[in-house]
N, C-alpha and C positions, 0 to 999 in steps of 0.2 A: 416614462418611468426610467430612472437610472439603472444601469446594470449592477446587480448585487453580487456578482461573482467576484471572487478574490483575484487580484492582479499582482503578479510577482512570482517568486519561487514557491513551488508546492512540493511537499514530500508525500509519498504514498507508502502505505504499509500493507503487506500481505501477512496477516497474523496467523500464527500457528502455535500449538502448545509447546513445540520444541524449538522452532525457528521463526524469526520475523524477518521478512525481506523488506528492504527499503529502496525506493527509487526517488529520483528528483527530476524536476523539470520546471520550465518557465512558461508562464502563460503567454509571454511575448513570442517565444519561439514555437510553442505548442508541440514540444518534443520531449519525451521522457527518456531517461537514462537509468539503468540499474546502478545502484550505489553500493550497498553492502547487505550482508546477512548477519543478523544477531543470532548466534547459535548458543543459547543458554536458556534454561528453564526457570531460573530464579528471577522473580519479579523485580527486586531491587536492582539487580545487575542489568536487566533489560532496560529499565527506565533510566538508569545512569548512562547507559550507552546512547539511548534515544536523546537524552538531554544534551549530550556532547554533539550529536549530529545536528540537533536543532540550533545549538549555539553556533556551529560552523556555517550552516546553510541559511539561517534566519528566514524560515518560510513564513508566508502570510496565511497559509492554511494547510491542513493535513487531509489526505484522502485515505480512507480505510476501506479495504475490501470486505464486503459482507458476504460470508459463505452461505449457500443454501443448496438444496437439492436441485436437480435439473429442471424439475417442474416449478421451482420458485418457492417451495415450502421450506421453512427453517429446519435445520438439523442441529446436532449436538454442539457444533462450533459456533452457531449463530449467536447464542446468548453470551458466550465467552468473548466473542469478537465485539459485540455491543459494549460489554463491560470494559474491554480494552480501549475502545473509542471514547467512552465516557471518561476513563482515567486520563487519556491524552488531553482531552478538553479541560478537565479539572486541574491537572498538574501544570499545563503549559499555557492555558488561557488563549488558545488559538482556535479558530473555527475548524470544525471537523466535518468532513463530507463523507457520507456513507455511499458506497457504490457496489452494486451487484458484481461479485467476482466470479460468477460461473464461467468456467472454461479458461480462466487466466493461466492456471498451471499447465493445462494442455497446450495452450498457445505458446507459453514460455518454453516448454520442453521441445516443441517443434522448432522454435527459433534457435535454441541451443543445438539441436540436431543439425539444422541447416548450417550452423557455424562450425560444425565438426566436433561438438562436445557431446559425448555419448555416455550412457550408463551411469556408473558411480560418480564420474566427474561432474555430472549435471547436478548431483545432490547439493553440493555446496553453493551452487549458483542459482538453482531453480527458484528460490523464494524471491530473490531480488529481481529476477527477470519476470516473475509473476507480478511483482509490484510495478515494474515498468509497464507491463501490459495493462494493468489496472489504471495507472496514471494516463497512459496514452488513450485509453477508452474514455476517460474523463475529458481530456483535451478534445477528442473527436466529437463527444456528445455531452457537454456539461449539464444539460438539463436532466440527464439520467441520474445525477448525484442528488442526494438529499442531505440537507444540513442537519446536523445533530442538535 
């Protein structure tokens, strides 16, 4: 059976009601890099910025972190994140992969601390680093992702 996983550039999204972190990586290199953070609450502005990023990077698929409680049960952001993922798929016609994002923000904060970025300085970078953690987790274990 052929491998159904996308091959090429992937973008990952760490969705939040205030900010959306974006990371990019290649299935060839299997390495994720933080890209940018969209710091805007307006849906139209967010999707315009996402459209520009997609036009620049030409991804073959999108990975979206699905938030849940530590025990795996959904919480208030889970439904909003699924809606965001569905909008990405509908607007841009790309495959969307949902991936459990538990602990990505913690791992991102630890990585930034190791890099010498502390406190308030982390805030502007944390979401894109969380997206990087998410995409790297997908590269490390692609079977953990679920196609939308």
